C-alpha positions as CSV (number, residue, x, y, z in Angstrom):
1,M,20.0,12.6,8.2
2,G,20.4,15.5,5.8
3,A,19.4,18.2,8.3
4,S,21.5,20.6,10.4
5,E,21.8,20.1,14.1
6,E,19.9,23.3,14.7
7,D,17.0,22.2,12.5
8,N,16.8,18.9,14.2
9,H,16.5,20.4,17.7
10,S,14.0,23.1,16.9
11,P,10.6,22.7,18.7
12,V,8.8,21.4,15.6
13,P,10.6,23.2,12.8
14,V,8.5,24.8,10.1
15,P,10.3,26.2,7.1
16,G,9.3,29.7,6.0
17,H,7.3,30.5,2.9
18,N,9.4,29.9,-0.2
19,P,9.3,32.1,-3.3
20,L,6.7,30.7,-5.7
21,P,8.1,29.1,-8.9
22,E,7.3,30.2,-12.4
23,I,4.0,29.2,-14.0
24,D,4.1,25.7,-15.6
25,P,4.0,26.3,-19.4
26,T,2.3,22.9,-19.9
27,L,-1.0,24.2,-18.5
28,G,-3.1,25.9,-21.1
29,L,-5.8,28.5,-20.6
30,H,-8.5,25.8,-20.9
31,D,-7.0,24.2,-17.8
32,L,-7.4,27.3,-15.7
33,P,-10.5,28.6,-13.8
34,Q,-12.3,31.4,-15.7
35,N,-13.3,33.3,-12.5
36,H,-10.5,33.7,-9.9
37,G,-12.7,35.9,-7.8
38,A,-15.2,33.1,-7.2
39,A,-15.9,31.6,-3.8
40,S,-13.2,29.4,-2.4
41,E,-14.3,26.0,-3.8
42,Y,-10.9,24.7,-4.8
43,V,-9.4,21.6,-3.2
44,A,-5.6,20.9,-2.8
45,S,-4.8,17.2,-2.9
46,L,-1.4,15.9,-1.9
47,D,-0.5,12.3,-2.9
48,L,2.8,11.0,-1.4
49,G,4.0,7.8,-3.0
50,T,7.3,5.9,-2.8
51,T,9.2,7.8,-5.4
52,T,7.0,10.8,-6.3
53,L,5.2,13.6,-4.4
54,R,2.3,15.2,-6.3
55,C,-0.1,18.0,-5.5
56,L,-3.1,18.6,-7.7
57,L,-5.7,21.4,-7.3
58,Y,-9.3,20.6,-8.3
59,D,-12.4,22.8,-8.8
60,K,-16.0,21.8,-7.8
61,Q,-16.4,19.9,-11.1
62,A,-13.3,17.8,-10.2
63,R,-11.2,19.4,-13.0
64,V,-7.5,19.8,-12.5
65,V,-6.7,23.6,-12.4
66,G,-3.1,23.3,-11.2
67,K,-0.5,20.6,-10.4
68,A,3.1,20.1,-9.5
69,Q,5.4,17.1,-8.8
70,E,8.6,16.4,-7.0
71,K,10.8,13.3,-7.0
72,I,11.4,11.6,-3.6
73,T,15.0,10.6,-2.9
74,L,15.3,7.1,-1.5
75,L,18.4,6.5,0.6
76,Y,20.2,3.1,0.6
77,P,22.8,3.1,3.5
78,S,23.0,-0.7,2.9
79,P,21.3,-3.2,0.6
80,E,18.7,-4.2,3.2
81,R,17.8,-0.6,4.2
82,V,15.6,1.9,2.3
83,E,15.0,5.2,3.9
84,M,13.8,8.8,3.3
85,D,15.2,12.0,4.9
86,P,12.4,13.7,6.8
87,E,13.8,17.2,6.4
88,E,14.2,16.8,2.6
89,L,10.7,15.3,2.4
90,W,9.3,18.3,4.4
91,E,11.0,20.8,2.1
92,K,9.6,19.1,-1.0
93,F,6.2,18.8,0.6
94,I,6.0,22.6,1.1
95,K,7.6,23.3,-2.3
96,V,5.2,21.1,-4.3
97,I,2.0,22.6,-2.8
98,N,3.3,26.2,-3.4
99,A,4.2,25.2,-6.9
100,A,0.7,23.8,-7.6
101,I,-0.9,26.9,-6.3
102,S,1.4,29.1,-8.4
103,N,0.8,27.0,-11.5
104,S,-3.0,27.3,-11.1
105,R,-2.8,31.1,-11.0
106,L,-5.1,31.0,-8.0
107,R,-4.4,32.9,-4.8
108,P,-3.7,30.9,-1.6
109,H,-7.0,32.1,0.0
110,N,-8.9,30.5,-2.9
111,I,-7.9,27.1,-1.6
112,R,-10.8,25.9,0.6
113,C,-9.1,22.8,2.1
114,L,-6.2,20.3,1.8
115,G,-6.3,16.5,1.7
116,L,-3.4,14.1,2.2
117,S,-3.0,10.5,0.9
118,T,0.2,8.6,1.6
119,Q,1.8,5.3,1.1
120,R,1.3,3.0,4.1
121,A,3.8,1.3,6.5
122,T,6.6,3.9,6.2
123,F,7.4,5.4,9.6
124,T,9.7,7.4,11.9
125,T,9.8,8.2,15.6
126,W,10.5,11.6,17.3
127,D,10.8,13.4,20.6
128,R,7.4,14.6,21.7
129,R,9.0,17.6,23.6
130,T,10.9,19.0,20.6
131,G,9.5,17.4,17.5
132,R,13.0,16.2,16.5
133,T,13.0,13.0,14.4
134,L,15.3,10.3,15.8
135,H,16.1,8.6,12.5
136,N,15.1,8.7,8.9
137,F,11.8,7.3,7.6
138,I,12.1,3.5,7.4
139,T,10.1,2.6,4.3
140,W,8.0,-0.4,3.5
141,K,10.8,-1.6,1.2
142,D,13.2,-1.8,4.1
143,V,14.2,-5.4,5.3
144,R,16.6,-4.7,8.2
145,A,14.3,-6.6,10.5
146,D,14.4,-9.8,8.4
147,D,16.1,-11.8,11.2
148,L,13.4,-10.7,13.7
149,V,10.7,-11.7,11.2
150,K,12.1,-15.2,10.8
151,Q,12.7,-15.6,14.6
152,W,9.2,-14.6,15.5
153,N,7.5,-16.6,12.8
154,S,9.2,-19.8,14.0
155,S,8.9,-18.9,17.7
156,V,6.8,-20.9,20.2
157,T,4.8,-17.7,20.8
158,M,3.6,-17.4,17.2
159,K,3.0,-21.2,16.9
160,T,0.9,-21.0,20.1
161,I,-1.1,-18.0,18.8
162,R,-1.8,-19.8,15.5
163,F,-2.8,-23.1,17.3
164,V,-5.0,-21.4,19.9
165,S,-6.6,-19.2,17.3
166,S,-7.5,-22.3,15.3
167,L,-9.2,-23.8,18.4
168,L,-11.1,-20.6,19.1
169,Y,-12.2,-20.5,15.5
170,K,-13.6,-24.0,15.8
171,A,-15.4,-23.1,18.9
172,L,-16.6,-19.5,18.1
173,R,-16.5,-19.4,14.3
174,S,-15.2,-15.8,14.5
175,K,-13.4,-14.7,11.4
176,R,-11.0,-12.8,13.6
177,F,-9.6,-16.1,14.9
178,L,-9.6,-17.6,11.4
179,A,-7.2,-14.8,10.4
180,G,-5.1,-15.5,13.6
181,S,-4.9,-19.2,12.8
182,V,-2.7,-18.5,9.7
183,L,-0.9,-15.4,10.9
184,K,2.6,-14.8,9.6
185,L,4.8,-11.7,10.1
186,M,6.3,-10.0,7.0
187,N,9.1,-7.5,6.4
188,I,6.6,-5.2,4.7
189,Q,4.7,-4.7,8.0
190,V,5.6,-2.1,10.5
191,N,5.7,-4.3,13.6
192,M,9.2,-5.9,13.4
193,R,10.8,-2.8,11.9
194,L,9.5,-0.7,14.8
195,K,10.7,-3.4,17.2
196,W,14.1,-3.3,15.6
197,V,14.3,0.4,16.2
198,L,13.2,0.1,19.8
199,E,15.9,-2.5,20.4
200,N,18.8,-1.0,18.4
201,V,18.6,2.8,18.6
202,E,19.7,3.9,22.0
203,E,18.0,7.3,22.0
204,V,14.7,5.7,21.0
205,K,15.0,3.2,23.8
206,K,15.7,6.0,26.3
207,L,12.8,8.2,25.2
208,A,10.5,5.2,25.2
209,R,11.4,4.5,28.9
210,E,10.8,8.2,29.7
211,K,7.5,8.2,27.8
212,H,8.7,11.0,25.5
213,L,8.7,9.0,22.3
214,L,6.1,9.4,19.5
215,F,5.6,7.1,16.5
216,G,4.0,7.9,13.2
217,T,3.6,6.9,9.6
218,L,4.0,9.5,6.9
219,D,0.5,11.0,7.4
220,T,0.9,11.3,11.1
221,W,4.3,13.0,10.9
222,L,3.1,15.5,8.2
223,I,0.0,16.4,10.2
224,Y,2.2,16.8,13.3
225,R,4.5,19.2,11.5
226,L,1.6,21.1,9.7
227,T,-0.2,21.7,13.0
228,Q,3.0,22.6,14.8
229,G,2.7,19.7,17.2
230,K,-0.9,20.2,18.1
231,V,-2.2,17.0,16.4
232,H,-0.7,13.5,16.8
233,A,-3.2,11.3,14.9
234,T,-3.7,8.9,12.0
235,D,-6.8,7.8,10.2
236,Y,-8.2,4.3,10.2
237,S,-7.0,3.4,6.7
238,N,-3.4,4.2,7.4
239,A,-3.5,2.5,10.8
240,S,-4.8,-0.7,9.2
241,G,-1.7,-1.0,7.1
242,T,0.7,-1.2,10.0
243,A,-0.1,-4.8,11.3
244,L,-0.2,-3.2,14.8
245,Y,-3.9,-2.5,14.4
246,D,-6.8,-4.9,14.5
247,P,-9.5,-4.2,11.8
248,F,-11.9,-6.6,13.6
249,I,-12.1,-4.4,16.7
250,E,-11.1,-1.2,15.0
251,D,-8.3,-0.2,17.4
252,W,-4.6,-0.7,18.1
253,N,-3.9,-4.3,18.9
254,S,-2.9,-4.1,22.6
255,F,-2.4,-7.9,22.7
256,F,0.4,-7.9,20.1
257,L,1.8,-4.6,21.4
258,R,2.4,-6.4,24.7
259,I,3.8,-9.5,23.1
260,F,6.2,-7.5,20.9
261,G,7.2,-5.1,23.8
262,I,6.0,-2.0,22.0
263,P,4.6,0.7,24.3
264,R,1.1,1.8,23.6
265,S,1.9,5.4,24.7
266,I,3.8,6.1,21.5
267,F,0.9,5.5,19.1
268,P,-1.2,8.3,17.5
269,E,-4.9,8.9,18.1
270,L,-7.2,7.2,15.6
271,R,-9.5,9.6,13.7
272,P,-12.0,9.3,10.8
273,S,-10.5,10.1,7.4
274,V,-12.8,13.1,6.9
275,G,-12.9,15.7,9.6
276,D,-11.0,18.5,11.3
277,W,-7.3,17.7,11.1
278,G,-6.1,21.2,12.0
279,V,-5.0,24.2,9.9
280,C,-1.8,24.8,7.9
281,P,-0.2,28.1,9.1
282,A,-0.5,31.0,6.8
283,K,3.3,31.4,6.7
284,L,3.6,28.0,4.8
285,F,1.4,28.7,1.8
286,G,0.4,32.4,2.0
287,A,-3.0,31.7,3.7
288,P,-4.3,29.4,6.4
289,I,-5.6,26.2,4.8
290,P,-7.8,23.7,6.7
291,I,-6.8,20.0,6.5
292,T,-10.1,18.1,6.1
293,A,-9.0,14.6,5.0
294,V,-6.2,12.1,5.6
295,V,-6.3,8.7,3.9
296,S,-4.1,5.8,2.6
297,D,-3.3,5.8,-1.1
298,Q,-5.2,2.5,-1.8
299,G,-8.3,3.8,0.1
300,A,-8.1,7.1,-1.7
301,S,-7.9,5.2,-5.0
302,L,-11.0,3.2,-4.4
303,F,-12.8,6.3,-3.3
304,G,-11.6,8.2,-6.4
305,L,-13.1,5.4,-8.5
306,C,-16.4,5.8,-6.7
307,G,-16.2,2.3,-5.4
308,F,-18.9,3.0,-2.8
309,Q,-20.9,-0.2,-3.0
310,R,-20.1,-3.5,-1.3
311,G,-18.5,-5.6,-4.0
312,D,-17.0,-2.8,-6.0
313,V,-13.6,-3.8,-7.3
314,K,-10.6,-1.6,-7.8
315,I,-7.3,-2.8,-9.5
316,T,-4.3,-0.5,-9.2
317,L,-1.5,-1.3,-11.5
318,G,1.7,0.5,-10.6
319,T,5.0,-0.8,-9.2
320,G,2.9,-3.5,-7.7
321,A,-0.6,-4.7,-8.4
322,F,-3.4,-4.2,-5.8
323,L,-6.9,-5.7,-6.0
324,D,-9.1,-4.0,-3.5
325,V,-12.8,-4.9,-2.9
326,N,-15.3,-2.8,-0.8
327,T,-16.5,-5.3,1.8
328,G,-18.9,-2.8,3.4
329,Q,-19.0,-2.9,7.2
330,T,-17.4,-6.3,7.6
331,P,-13.7,-7.1,7.6
332,H,-12.6,-10.0,5.4
333,A,-10.8,-13.0,6.8
334,S,-8.9,-15.2,4.4
335,V,-6.5,-18.1,4.2
336,K,-5.4,-17.2,0.7
337,G,-3.4,-14.0,1.3
338,I,-6.2,-11.5,1.1
339,Y,-5.8,-8.9,3.8
340,P,-8.5,-7.1,5.8
341,V,-7.8,-3.3,5.8
342,H,-9.8,-0.1,5.9
343,G,-10.6,2.0,2.9
344,W,-11.8,5.2,4.6
345,K,-14.1,6.5,7.3
346,D,-16.4,9.4,6.5
347,G,-19.7,10.7,7.8
348,E,-21.4,7.7,6.2
349,G,-19.4,5.2,8.1
350,L,-16.2,3.0,8.1
351,V,-15.6,1.1,4.9
352,H,-13.6,-2.1,5.0
353,M,-11.6,-3.4,2.1
354,A,-10.2,-6.8,1.2
355,E,-6.8,-6.4,-0.4
356,A,-4.7,-8.8,-2.5
357,S,-1.4,-7.7,-3.9
358,S,1.3,-8.8,-6.3
359,N,4.7,-7.1,-5.6
360,D,5.9,-7.4,-9.2
361,N,3.9,-5.5,-11.8
362,G,5.4,-2.2,-13.0
363,T,8.8,-3.7,-11.9
364,V,8.4,-6.2,-14.7
365,I,7.7,-3.5,-17.3
366,E,10.7,-1.5,-16.0
367,W,13.0,-4.6,-16.1
368,G,12.1,-5.3,-19.7
369,H,13.1,-1.7,-20.5
370,L,16.3,-2.0,-18.5
371,I,17.5,-5.1,-20.4
372,G,16.6,-3.5,-23.8
373,L,13.5,-5.4,-24.9
374,Y,11.9,-2.1,-25.9
375,D,12.9,1.6,-25.9
376,A,9.9,2.8,-23.9
377,P,7.2,1.0,-21.8
378,S,4.6,2.6,-24.0
379,E,5.7,0.3,-26.9
380,T,4.8,-2.9,-25.0
381,S,1.1,-3.1,-26.0
382,D,1.8,-2.9,-29.7
383,L,4.7,-5.3,-29.4
384,A,2.5,-7.9,-27.7
385,E,-0.2,-7.5,-30.3
386,S,2.3,-8.2,-33.0
387,A,3.1,-11.7,-31.7
388,E,1.1,-14.1,-33.9
389,G,-0.7,-17.2,-32.7
390,P,-1.2,-18.5,-29.2
391,S,1.6,-18.1,-26.7
392,S,4.0,-21.0,-26.2
393,V,6.4,-18.8,-24.1
394,F,5.6,-18.1,-20.5
395,F,7.0,-15.6,-18.0
396,I,6.8,-15.9,-14.2
397,P,6.7,-12.4,-12.5
398,A,8.3,-13.3,-9.2
399,F,11.3,-11.0,-8.6
400,Q,10.0,-10.7,-5.0
401,G,8.2,-14.0,-4.7
402,I,4.6,-14.8,-5.5
403,Q,1.9,-13.4,-3.3
404,A,-1.8,-14.2,-3.1
405,P,-3.2,-16.7,-3.5
406,L,0.0,-18.9,-3.6
407,N,2.1,-16.9,-1.1
408,D,5.5,-18.4,-1.9
409,A,8.3,-16.1,-0.9
410,R,10.9,-18.5,-2.3
411,A,9.6,-18.4,-5.9
412,T,11.8,-17.0,-8.6
413,A,11.2,-15.2,-11.9
414,G,12.0,-16.3,-15.4
415,F,10.9,-17.4,-18.9
416,I,10.1,-21.0,-20.0
417,G,9.2,-22.4,-23.3
418,L,11.8,-20.5,-25.4
419,T,12.6,-21.7,-28.9
420,A,15.0,-20.5,-31.6
421,D,12.1,-18.6,-33.1
422,T,11.3,-16.6,-29.9
423,G,11.8,-12.9,-30.4
424,R,11.0,-9.7,-28.6
425,P,7.2,-9.7,-29.4
426,Q,6.8,-13.2,-27.9
427,L,8.8,-12.2,-24.8
428,V,6.9,-9.0,-24.2
429,R,3.6,-10.7,-24.8
430,A,4.5,-13.4,-22.3
431,M,5.3,-10.7,-19.7
432,L,2.0,-8.9,-20.2
433,E,0.0,-12.1,-20.2
434,A,1.7,-13.1,-16.9
435,L,0.7,-9.9,-15.3
436,A,-2.9,-10.5,-16.4
437,F,-2.8,-14.1,-15.1
438,R,-1.7,-12.9,-11.7
439,I,-4.6,-10.4,-11.6
440,H,-7.0,-13.2,-12.6
441,Q,-5.6,-15.4,-9.8
442,M,-6.2,-12.7,-7.2
443,Y,-9.7,-11.9,-8.6
444,T,-10.6,-15.6,-8.6
445,A,-9.4,-16.1,-5.0
446,M,-11.5,-13.0,-3.9
447,H,-14.5,-14.2,-5.8
448,T,-14.3,-17.7,-4.2
449,E,-14.1,-16.3,-0.7
450,A,-16.6,-13.5,-1.0
451,D,-20.2,-14.2,0.2
452,Y,-21.5,-11.4,-2.0
453,D,-21.4,-10.4,-5.7
454,L,-18.4,-8.6,-7.1
455,L,-19.7,-5.6,-9.0
456,N,-18.0,-2.8,-11.0
457,I,-14.4,-3.5,-12.0
458,R,-12.2,-0.4,-12.4
459,V,-8.5,0.0,-13.0
460,D,-6.0,2.8,-12.3
461,G,-2.3,3.4,-12.2
462,G,0.3,4.0,-14.9
463,V,0.5,0.3,-16.1
464,A,-3.3,0.4,-16.5
465,Q,-2.7,2.6,-19.7
466,N,-1.5,-0.6,-21.4
467,N,-4.5,-1.6,-23.6
468,F,-3.3,-5.2,-24.3
469,L,-3.0,-5.9,-20.6
470,I,-6.4,-4.5,-19.6
471,Q,-8.1,-6.2,-22.5
472,T,-6.6,-9.5,-21.5
473,V,-7.8,-9.0,-17.9
474,A,-11.3,-8.2,-19.1
475,T,-11.4,-11.3,-21.3
476,L,-10.0,-13.6,-18.6
477,I,-12.5,-12.4,-15.9
478,G,-15.4,-12.2,-18.4
479,R,-16.5,-8.9,-17.1
480,P,-16.2,-5.3,-18.5
481,V,-13.3,-3.3,-17.0
482,Q,-13.6,0.5,-16.8
483,R,-10.6,2.8,-17.0
484,P,-11.0,6.4,-15.9
485,K,-9.7,9.5,-17.8
486,S,-7.8,10.6,-14.7
487,T,-4.4,9.0,-14.2
488,D,-4.2,10.4,-10.7
489,V,-7.0,8.6,-9.0
490,S,-5.5,8.6,-5.5
491,A,-5.2,12.3,-5.7
492,L,-8.8,12.6,-7.0
493,G,-10.2,10.4,-4.2
494,T,-8.3,12.5,-1.6
495,A,-9.8,15.6,-3.1
496,F,-13.3,14.1,-3.0
497,L,-12.9,13.2,0.7
498,A,-11.4,16.6,1.6
499,G,-14.1,18.4,-0.4
500,I,-16.8,16.5,1.5
501,G,-15.0,17.4,4.8
502,A,-15.1,21.1,3.8
503,G,-18.7,21.1,2.5
504,I,-17.9,21.5,-1.2
505,W,-19.8,18.2,-1.8
506,K,-22.4,17.0,0.6
507,S,-22.4,13.2,-0.1
508,R,-20.8,10.4,-2.1
509,D,-23.8,10.5,-4.5
510,E,-22.8,14.0,-5.7
511,L,-19.4,12.6,-6.8
512,L,-20.7,9.9,-9.2
513,P,-21.3,12.2,-12.2
514,L,-17.9,13.7,-11.8
515,L,-16.0,10.4,-12.6
516,E,-15.3,10.2,-16.3
517,F,-14.1,7.1,-18.1
518,D,-11.6,6.9,-20.9
519,R,-12.6,3.5,-22.1
520,V,-14.5,0.4,-21.2
521,F,-12.8,-2.9,-22.1
522,H,-15.4,-5.5,-22.9
523,P,-14.5,-9.2,-22.7
524,E,-13.9,-11.1,-26.0
525,P,-15.8,-14.4,-25.6
526,E,-14.2,-16.0,-28.6
527,R,-10.7,-15.5,-27.0
528,Q,-11.6,-16.6,-23.5
529,P,-11.3,-20.4,-23.9
530,Q,-7.9,-20.0,-25.5
531,L,-6.7,-17.6,-22.8
532,L,-8.0,-19.8,-20.0
533,Q,-6.2,-22.8,-21.5
534,Q,-3.0,-20.7,-21.8
535,M,-3.4,-19.8,-18.1
536,K,-3.5,-23.5,-17.2
537,E,-0.2,-23.9,-19.0
538,W,1.2,-20.9,-17.3
539,E,0.2,-22.3,-13.9
540,R,2.0,-25.5,-14.9
541,A,5.1,-23.4,-15.7
542,L,4.7,-21.5,-12.5
543,S,5.0,-24.7,-10.5
544,R,8.6,-25.1,-11.9
545,F,9.5,-21.7,-10.4
546,T,8.1,-22.1,-6.9
547,H,10.3,-23.0,-3.8
548,W,13.4,-22.1,-5.8
549,Y,15.3,-20.3,-3.1
550,T,16.4,-22.0,0.1
551,D,15.3,-19.0,2.3
552,D,12.5,-16.5,2.1
553,R,14.5,-14.0,0.0
554,G,11.4,-13.0,-1.9
555,S,9.8,-11.9,1.4
556,R,12.5,-9.4,1.9
557,G,10.6,-6.9,-0.2
558,Q,13.4,-6.2,-2.7
559,S,13.7,-7.2,-6.3
560,P,16.7,-9.5,-6.8
561,S,17.3,-7.8,-10.1
562,L,17.8,-4.5,-8.3
563,W,19.3,-5.6,-4.9
564,S,21.0,-8.6,-3.5
565,P,21.0,-8.2,0.3
566,T,24.4,-9.1,1.7
567,G,25.8,-7.8,5.0
568,K,24.4,-6.0,8.0
569,T,25.3,-2.6,9.3
570,D,24.6,-0.5,12.3
571,V,24.3,2.7,10.3
572,L,20.7,4.0,10.5
573,C,20.8,6.6,7.8
574,S,23.0,7.7,4.9
575,S,22.9,9.8,1.8
576,S,24.1,7.1,-0.6
577,L,21.8,6.5,-3.5
578,C,20.9,3.7,-5.9
579,N,19.2,5.2,-9.0
580,C,18.2,1.8,-10.5
581,S,15.4,1.5,-7.9
582,N,13.7,4.8,-8.8
583,L,11.1,3.3,-11.2
584,D,9.5,5.5,-13.8
585,E,6.4,7.0,-12.1
586,S,5.0,8.3,-15.4
587,V,4.4,4.6,-16.3
588,M,3.9,3.1,-12.9
589,K,1.9,5.1,-10.3
590,G,0.7,2.9,-7.5
591,E,3.1,1.9,-4.8
592,S,3.3,-1.3,-3.0
593,Q,2.4,-0.7,0.6
594,G,2.3,-2.3,4.0
595,Q,-0.2,-5.0,4.8
596,T,-1.7,-6.3,8.0
597,T,-0.8,-10.1,7.7
598,E,0.4,-12.7,5.3
599,M,-1.9,-15.7,5.0
600,K,-0.8,-19.2,4.0
601,N,-2.1,-20.5,0.7
602,E,-4.4,-23.4,1.1
603,H,-6.4,-25.1,-1.6
604,E,-8.3,-27.4,0.8
605,S,-11.4,-26.4,2.7
606,I,-11.3,-24.4,5.9
607,E,-12.3,-27.5,7.9
608,S,-9.3,-29.5,6.7
609,E,-6.9,-26.5,7.2
610,L,-7.6,-26.1,10.9
611,P,-6.1,-28.5,13.4
612,L,-8.6,-30.7,15.2
613,P,-8.4,-30.7,19.0
614,S,-8.9,-34.5,19.1
615,T,-6.0,-35.3,16.8
616,T,-3.5,-32.7,15.7
617,G,-3.9,-30.6,18.8
618,I,-3.1,-33.6,21.1
619,G,-0.2,-34.5,18.9
620,I,1.3,-31.0,19.2
621,L,0.6,-30.8,23.0
622,S,2.2,-34.1,23.7
623,S,5.5,-32.9,22.4
624,V,5.8,-29.9,24.7
625,N,6.5,-29.5,28.4
626,T,4.2,-28.5,31.2
627,V,5.2,-24.8,31.0
628,F,4.1,-24.7,27.4
629,L,0.8,-26.4,28.3
630,M,0.2,-23.8,30.9
631,A,1.1,-21.0,28.5
632,T,-1.3,-22.4,25.9
633,A,-4.2,-22.6,28.4
634,L,-3.5,-19.1,29.6
635,M,-3.4,-17.9,26.0
636,V,-6.8,-19.5,25.3
637,L,-8.3,-17.8,28.4
638,F,-6.7,-14.5,27.6
639,I,-7.7,-14.3,24.0
640,S,-11.2,-15.7,24.5
641,Y,-12.2,-13.5,27.5
642,T,-10.3,-10.3,26.9
643,L,-9.9,-10.0,23.1
644,Y,-13.1,-11.6,21.8
645,P,-15.5,-8.6,21.3
């Protein structure tokens, strides 16, 4: 696992204070604070993505006064496995924070607080007695549990849960049961990967039986290490991305934990995103630094864009595309692949988000670069603009299937409509327009299901720097789209939350003047009819690329252009690398993360989607035996009387 035996068995090993690196020459004097003897009003913000670890230091005016970055090494012991070495991650974590402090020319005691934002659904397990990790971090990209996912999705248990949930929804009209009626497990979720570990790693099984096992996502493990084992906790936003948490009751889902055979005792305490998360020891950074915020990357991004009102929309364009909407105090239930998750929980309450995602966004830009369509991703906007006339070439961005609102894991990627006159500008334009069409699909699905107005639309992420793409999105939607000056919005949101926790800012309202925008893209009404007609043609092209594969290879979470999963292996960790999967973070910032469920795509009304007890229900029940009848009845009683809040 990349660590010595001695390191692995230390009681919760904490590396010593490393020598500080040299000052970053890219930071000019205008970037630095003028008064280093001022009160400690600087915030350290740590943003941990899939391939990059960043630390930024902010002053009270939300200006960056120091920063540092480290690449994360992804390990590929076999095609279906994607891991991180915990000890290497820990060393880089300490190094990047020290480097940011050094680059700022601040003293460690000037740092008032630290906030952490992390990718969701990447986890490990460890021995609660020693703090020793039992295997590498298993990332959201890992698909070792694919067989389990397929088995459970087709099992009598899951079919019963969906059927009973549909009956309960008909009777109780609870959105929680609407979500359950179309429930489908996915590789990107934690549940089946954790079950795989519990079934296949002997030491994990042994410690689970002895009640010495602990589980945690990246945030939980880092907090555990930073507090030297004193705090085993996660925040609501990170918990909501595991698919082992129920956003409707705001707690770990004991029902599914029992069904999957996962012990409740291994799970961390749930805490608000803002609060007392412990203190970093002075030996790590030169002074004790309180940890005052922990949040998921997508929640941090929405907070950094000041999406505080119900209906505010945030679109993160990185490796994947995420459309998140602030749904206030109510979780969102959907049949179109829009997931109910949490944004954050602060002193003003728990904020729910509705999240739709597209796995292929920055991956498309990087793929075009890899095959030589352009020398740098920054050229794509001008190349697309140079293509004359309306597009007759269409691209389908489905290296990993198509997600909301179609949810076809068997879809494939490709061009259609090529002619002898097709050149690089036409191909690049088709790629960018396809990304815009996918965003419009997600926005339209959200707009259709929401019972409130969608308000401000803001974008972030490396791919959001593409002017052609964002202008196309604004014109399709018919609403202004705001792009902030900061390209590190997750880090900014984390700093805002940590600063509130430390008392630097008193409320969300104080943050609104601090968010500055680079540009507002206004819709072009004269182009909208043509673009909408092109999108209809694109959707017709899309229908040719759906249901291509004979299995759900798109749901495996890997891009076929980068990996073609083949065999299985019992090796849990390795140091072998595949550099082609390390996408350019300078262009693509946001990472695809874990979700809570995958919902079926349905274009009919909710009433026609759900089975009717008088017809479909009877037909199903008539084909099963008495045991299944009894199990169904017991399931109805159990869910309705013990789970319904």
